[in-house]
C-alpha positions as CSV (number, residue, x, y, z in Angstrom):
1,M,-16.0,17.2,-68.1
2,F,-12.8,15.9,-69.1
3,S,-9.4,14.9,-67.0
4,V,-5.8,15.2,-68.7
5,D,-3.6,12.1,-68.2
6,L,-0.4,14.3,-67.0
7,G,1.3,10.4,-66.7
8,K,1.4,7.1,-63.5
9,T,4.4,8.3,-62.2
10,E,5.8,11.5,-61.1
11,Q,8.7,11.3,-63.6
12,E,6.2,10.8,-66.5
13,R,4.3,13.9,-65.1
14,E,7.3,16.1,-64.8
15,R,8.5,15.0,-68.6
16,F,4.9,16.2,-69.8
17,I,4.9,19.3,-67.8
18,L,8.4,20.2,-69.2
19,L,7.8,19.2,-72.6
20,C,4.7,21.3,-72.1
21,M,6.7,24.3,-71.0
22,A,8.8,23.8,-74.3
23,G,6.6,24.1,-76.3
24,L,4.5,27.0,-75.0
25,G,8.3,28.8,-75.3
26,F,8.7,28.1,-79.0
27,G,5.5,29.2,-79.7
28,I,5.6,32.3,-77.9
29,L,9.0,33.2,-79.4
30,S,7.9,32.6,-83.0
31,A,5.2,34.7,-82.2
32,D,7.7,37.2,-80.9
33,V,9.6,37.1,-84.2
34,F,6.8,36.8,-86.8
35,I,4.2,38.9,-84.8
36,P,6.5,42.0,-82.8
37,L,3.6,43.1,-80.5
38,G,5.6,43.9,-77.2
39,F,4.2,43.2,-74.2
40,V,1.2,41.6,-76.0
41,I,3.3,38.9,-76.4
42,W,5.6,38.3,-73.5
43,I,3.0,38.5,-70.9
44,L,2.3,34.5,-72.5
45,Y,5.6,33.8,-70.6
46,L,3.7,34.0,-67.4
47,M,1.6,30.6,-68.7
48,P,5.6,28.3,-68.4
49,L,6.7,30.5,-65.4
50,L,3.3,29.7,-63.3
51,M,3.4,25.8,-64.8
52,S,7.4,25.5,-63.3
53,V,5.3,25.4,-59.3
54,W,4.1,21.6,-60.2
55,L,7.6,20.6,-60.7
56,T,9.3,19.1,-57.8
57,H,12.8,20.7,-58.3
58,R,13.2,23.9,-55.7
59,Y,14.1,26.5,-57.4
60,A,12.2,25.8,-60.8
61,P,10.5,28.9,-61.1
62,F,14.3,30.4,-61.4
63,F,15.4,28.2,-63.8
64,T,12.2,29.0,-66.1
65,A,12.8,32.8,-65.9
66,W,16.4,32.8,-66.9
67,A,14.7,30.2,-69.9
68,I,12.2,33.1,-70.3
69,T,15.3,35.8,-70.1
70,F,17.3,33.9,-72.7
71,C,14.0,33.8,-75.3
72,L,13.5,38.0,-74.7
73,F,17.3,38.3,-75.9
74,L,16.8,35.9,-78.6
75,G,13.5,37.3,-79.8
76,S,14.9,40.6,-80.3
77,M,18.0,39.2,-82.0
78,I,16.0,37.7,-84.4
79,S,13.3,39.7,-85.1
80,G,15.8,43.1,-85.1
81,A,13.6,45.4,-83.0
82,G,16.7,46.6,-81.4
83,R,17.9,48.1,-84.4
84,S,14.8,49.4,-85.6
85,D,13.0,50.2,-82.6
86,P,15.5,51.3,-79.9
87,S,13.1,51.1,-76.8
88,D,12.3,47.7,-77.6
89,L,15.4,46.7,-75.3
90,P,14.6,49.0,-72.1
91,N,11.0,47.3,-72.6
92,R,12.5,43.7,-72.7
93,A,14.7,45.0,-69.7
94,I,11.9,46.1,-67.7
95,F,9.8,42.9,-68.6
96,I,12.9,40.5,-67.6
97,L,12.7,42.5,-64.0
98,M,8.8,42.1,-63.8
99,M,9.6,38.1,-64.7
100,A,12.3,37.8,-62.1
101,I,9.9,39.4,-59.6
102,V,7.0,37.2,-60.4
103,A,9.9,34.0,-60.4
104,L,10.6,35.0,-56.6
105,L,6.5,35.5,-55.6
106,V,6.2,31.8,-57.6
107,W,9.2,30.6,-55.6
108,E,7.7,32.0,-52.4
109,I,3.7,30.4,-53.3
110,R,5.4,27.1,-54.4
111,T,7.8,26.8,-51.2
112,N,4.7,27.5,-48.9
113,Y,2.5,25.7,-50.7
114,T,5.0,22.6,-50.6
115,D,4.8,23.3,-46.6
116,L,1.5,24.0,-46.4
117,E,0.8,20.7,-48.1
118,K,3.2,18.8,-46.4
119,E,2.0,19.9,-42.5
120,V,-1.8,19.4,-44.2
121,N,-0.8,15.6,-45.1
122,E,0.2,15.6,-41.7
123,R,-2.2,16.8,-40.3
124,R,-4.4,14.6,-41.9
125,A,-2.3,11.1,-41.4
126,A,-2.5,12.4,-37.8
127,Q,-6.4,12.7,-37.8
128,Q,-6.6,9.5,-39.4
129,R,-3.9,7.8,-36.3
130,L,-6.7,9.5,-34.2
131,E,-9.7,8.9,-35.5
132,E,-8.2,4.8,-35.5
133,L,-7.1,5.4,-31.6
134,T,-10.6,6.9,-31.2
135,R,-12.6,3.7,-32.3
136,S,-10.0,1.5,-30.7
137,L,-10.0,3.4,-27.5
138,E,-14.1,3.2,-27.2
139,T,-13.5,-0.4,-28.3
140,R,-11.2,-1.2,-25.5
141,V,-13.4,1.3,-22.9
142,A,-16.2,-1.4,-23.9
143,E,-14.0,-4.4,-22.9
144,R,-12.8,-2.8,-20.0
145,T,-16.3,-1.9,-18.5
146,K,-17.5,-4.9,-19.4
147,E,-15.3,-6.9,-17.9
148,L,-15.3,-4.6,-14.6
149,S,-19.1,-5.1,-14.5
150,E,-18.6,-8.8,-14.4
151,V,-16.1,-8.4,-11.9
152,N,-18.4,-5.9,-9.7
153,T,-20.9,-8.5,-10.2
154,A,-18.4,-11.4,-8.8
155,L,-17.7,-9.0,-5.9
156,E,-21.1,-8.2,-5.3
157,N,-21.8,-12.1,-5.0
158,D,-18.7,-12.6,-2.8
159,I,-19.3,-9.9,-0.4
160,A,-22.8,-11.3,0.3
161,E,-21.8,-14.7,0.6
162,R,-18.7,-13.4,3.0
163,K,-21.9,-11.5,4.9
164,K,-24.1,-15.1,5.3
165,A,-20.4,-16.4,6.3
166,E,-20.1,-13.8,9.1
167,A,-23.1,-14.0,10.2
168,A,-23.5,-17.7,11.1
169,L,-19.7,-17.4,12.3
170,G,-20.9,-14.5,14.6
171,T,-24.3,-16.4,15.9
172,A,-22.0,-19.9,16.2
173,N,-19.6,-17.8,18.2
174,Q,-22.1,-16.1,19.9
175,K,-23.1,-19.9,21.3
176,L,-19.9,-21.0,21.9
177,N,-18.9,-18.1,24.0
178,L,-21.7,-18.9,25.8
179,L,-21.2,-22.5,26.3
180,S,-17.8,-21.5,27.2
181,Q,-19.1,-19.0,30.2
182,I,-21.8,-21.6,31.4
183,T,-19.1,-24.1,31.7
184,R,-16.4,-22.2,33.3
185,H,-18.8,-21.1,35.8
186,D,-19.9,-24.5,36.6
187,I,-16.5,-25.6,36.9
188,S,-14.9,-23.2,39.1
189,N,-18.3,-23.6,41.2
190,R,-17.4,-27.4,41.3
191,V,-13.8,-26.3,42.5
192,F,-14.7,-24.1,45.0
193,A,-17.0,-26.5,46.6
194,L,-14.2,-29.5,46.6
195,L,-12.0,-26.7,48.0
196,V,-14.4,-26.1,50.8
197,D,-14.6,-29.9,51.1
198,I,-10.6,-30.3,51.2
199,D,-10.2,-28.1,53.9
200,L,-13.1,-29.4,55.6
201,A,-11.2,-32.7,55.5
202,K,-8.0,-31.2,56.4
203,E,-9.1,-30.0,59.9
204,H,-10.5,-33.2,60.4
205,A,-7.8,-35.4,58.9
206,E,-5.3,-36.9,61.9
207,D,-3.0,-38.7,59.5
208,V,-0.3,-37.5,58.3
209,Q,-0.1,-39.1,54.6
210,L,-3.7,-38.6,54.5
211,K,-3.4,-34.6,54.9
212,E,-0.6,-34.5,52.5
213,I,-2.9,-36.2,49.9
214,L,-5.0,-33.7,50.8
215,E,-2.6,-30.5,50.3
216,K,-1.9,-32.1,46.6
217,M,-5.6,-32.1,46.2
218,E,-5.8,-28.5,46.7
219,L,-3.2,-28.0,44.6
220,T,-4.3,-29.7,41.9
221,S,-7.8,-27.9,42.3
222,M,-6.1,-24.5,42.2
223,S,-4.3,-25.5,39.2
224,I,-7.5,-26.1,37.7
225,Q,-8.9,-22.9,38.8
226,D,-5.9,-21.3,37.2
227,Q,-6.6,-23.0,33.8
228,I,-10.4,-21.9,33.8
229,T,-8.9,-18.3,34.5
230,F,-7.0,-18.4,31.6
231,T,-9.3,-19.9,29.4
232,R,-11.8,-16.8,29.9
233,D,-8.9,-14.6,29.5
234,Y,-7.4,-16.5,26.2
235,Q,-10.9,-16.3,25.0
236,E,-11.0,-12.5,25.0
237,I,-7.8,-11.6,23.1
238,G,-9.0,-9.8,19.9
239,A,-12.0,-9.8,20.8
240,Q,-12.3,-5.8,20.7
241,A,-10.5,-4.1,17.7
242,P,-6.9,-2.7,19.7
243,S,-7.1,0.9,20.6
244,W,-4.8,3.7,22.1
245,H,-3.7,3.0,25.7
246,R,-1.7,5.4,28.6
247,I,0.8,2.3,30.1
248,G,1.6,4.6,33.4
249,P,-2.5,4.1,35.0
250,M,-2.5,0.5,33.6
251,V,0.5,0.0,35.6
252,S,-0.7,1.2,38.2
253,Q,-3.7,0.1,38.5
254,A,-2.2,-3.5,38.1
255,A,-0.1,-2.9,40.8
256,E,-3.0,-1.8,43.1
257,Q,-4.6,-5.5,42.8
258,L,-1.4,-7.3,43.7
259,D,0.4,-7.5,47.1
260,H,3.4,-6.0,46.7
261,E,4.2,-5.1,50.7
262,G,7.9,-4.9,51.2
263,V,8.2,-4.2,47.3
264,T,8.8,-0.9,45.2
265,I,7.3,-0.5,42.2
266,D,8.6,2.7,40.2
267,I,6.6,3.9,37.3
268,L,8.8,5.7,35.1
269,L,6.1,6.2,31.9
270,G,5.4,9.3,31.5
271,G,2.4,10.1,29.4
272,T,3.2,7.1,26.8
273,E,0.3,5.2,24.9
274,I,0.5,2.2,23.0
275,F,-1.9,1.0,20.3
276,A,-2.3,-2.3,21.8
277,D,-5.3,-4.8,22.5
278,S,-7.5,-4.2,25.3
279,M,-6.1,-7.2,26.8
280,I,-3.2,-5.0,27.6
281,R,-3.6,-4.6,31.7
282,K,-3.2,-8.0,31.7
283,V,0.3,-8.2,30.8
284,F,1.1,-5.6,33.1
285,Y,-0.8,-7.2,35.7
286,N,1.4,-10.7,35.4
287,L,4.7,-9.0,34.7
288,I,4.0,-7.4,38.3
289,D,2.8,-11.6,39.1
290,N,5.8,-13.2,37.8
291,A,8.4,-10.9,39.5
292,L,6.6,-10.7,42.9
293,R,5.8,-14.9,42.5
294,H,9.8,-15.8,40.8
295,G,12.4,-13.4,42.3
296,D,12.8,-14.7,45.4
297,H,14.1,-11.7,46.8
298,V,12.7,-8.9,45.0
299,S,12.4,-5.6,46.6
300,R,12.4,-3.5,43.9
301,I,10.7,-3.7,40.2
302,I,11.0,-0.7,37.5
303,F,8.9,0.0,34.6
304,S,10.5,2.3,31.9
305,V,10.6,3.4,28.2
306,Q,13.7,4.0,25.9
307,E,12.9,5.3,22.6
308,G,15.3,3.8,19.2
309,S,15.5,3.7,15.6
310,D,13.5,0.5,15.9
311,G,10.8,1.8,18.2
312,L,9.9,2.3,21.3
313,R,11.0,-0.4,24.6
314,I,8.9,-0.6,27.5
315,V,10.9,-2.3,30.2
316,C,10.1,-4.1,33.2
317,E,13.2,-5.0,35.5
318,D,13.8,-6.0,39.4
319,D,16.9,-6.9,41.3
320,G,15.6,-10.6,41.9
321,V,17.3,-13.9,40.9
322,G,16.7,-13.0,37.3
323,V,15.9,-16.2,34.3
324,P,19.1,-18.8,33.9
325,P,20.4,-18.0,29.9
326,Q,18.6,-21.7,28.9
327,D,15.1,-20.5,30.0
328,K,15.0,-17.3,28.6
329,E,12.9,-18.6,25.6
330,K,11.3,-21.7,27.3
331,I,9.3,-18.7,29.7
332,F,7.0,-18.0,27.2
333,T,5.7,-21.5,25.8
334,K,2.6,-22.4,27.5
335,G,3.1,-24.7,30.8
336,F,6.2,-23.5,31.3
337,G,7.4,-23.1,35.0
338,R,6.9,-23.9,38.1
339,D,2.9,-22.9,38.4
340,S,0.4,-23.3,35.7
341,G,3.3,-21.7,33.2
342,L,0.5,-19.3,31.2
343,G,1.4,-16.2,32.4
344,L,4.1,-15.1,30.4
345,F,2.4,-17.1,27.2
346,L,-0.6,-15.3,27.7
347,I,1.0,-11.8,27.3
348,R,3.5,-12.9,24.3
349,E,-0.1,-13.8,22.7
350,I,-1.7,-10.3,23.6
351,L,1.3,-8.5,22.6
352,S,1.3,-10.0,19.8
353,I,-2.4,-9.2,17.9
354,T,-0.7,-5.5,17.0
355,K,2.9,-6.7,16.4
356,I,4.9,-5.9,19.6
357,T,7.9,-8.4,20.7
358,I,8.8,-9.2,24.2
359,R,12.3,-11.0,25.0
360,E,14.1,-11.3,28.1
361,T,17.3,-9.4,28.7
362,G,18.3,-9.6,32.2
363,D,21.7,-11.0,33.7
364,Y,20.7,-14.2,35.5
365,G,21.6,-13.5,39.5
366,N,21.2,-9.7,39.0
367,G,17.3,-9.7,38.3
368,A,14.9,-10.1,35.6
369,R,14.5,-7.6,32.3
370,F,11.7,-7.4,30.0
371,E,11.5,-5.6,27.1
372,M,8.8,-4.8,25.0
373,L,9.5,-3.6,21.4
374,V,6.5,-1.2,20.4
375,P,7.1,-0.3,16.6
376,K,6.7,3.1,14.9
377,G,3.6,4.3,14.6
378,D,2.3,2.4,17.1
379,Y,2.9,4.6,20.5
380,R,2.9,8.3,21.6
381,R,4.8,10.3,23.9
382,G,2.6,12.6,25.9
């Protein structure tokens, strides 16, 4: 096996091929002049024509065919074959036509080969890039898999620790709830006994100042009872997951639990349902109780709903004295008011569990008006 060095650069290779083609053409022309064998010699012209395929110029086969045609005519003129043999010129014309056809085929082959070679190179380059991307992708997948595995392991450890903490917290909450229940029960019993003793003392007391002192003690004891009730209710806020509640029946049940003789309660709520804490019943109970206690001359309480672009408004309004402008926000703070000051504070806390807001919007002197805004998606109209 041996290899031919065609040159180190493209230009050197082109010059070498052209030199070979010129040498072959000169040799064939010489043979045609000195050994006039017709087609036998002319067939050799196909070699330089086929060699034009390796030239970079697009139309090199046609240029080569023209050069061969010139050589054919030159050989005929030098050898004088056209005068001695009249058929020599038609034969050369036929061969020239054949050379034109061969040149066209060579050009087509060259063009298709160039396009094919270009496409093959592009596909080879694309395949190499694809292989590189595949290798890098495999590496990245392995790295990400390792990272995810480490993250999953860390999450599993965190979840296990959280479960332990939740279990410990649940046990502690159970103990605290039990202690609170026992403590409230004992305090309630003692307060009840204290109220009974105060009643007995009031019956036997003859001194007016002593009776006043006993009445103050009775009010203080009742306030303690209210505080105990509040701690029980506040502890139950959020103890259960929020759920859907029909508010019409709850308002009716709250009204039945209170003495509202002489006060009409209109419930215009339809089949409205809201997503709220299980203590939502206490909200309507406290609203009615608040109106009865502080409305002075309340004769009517109305519950209604109004749907707007920002959600559903549940309105509780009465025809009592109302709330002074400077107290509209203070009434929801803990301890504000004439009694325990815990009712409206408890209402806001219960509603805030599911992001329901409440505010007082009534006109002082014309009655109180409480608006509870339920966000969209947290209510259903029946």
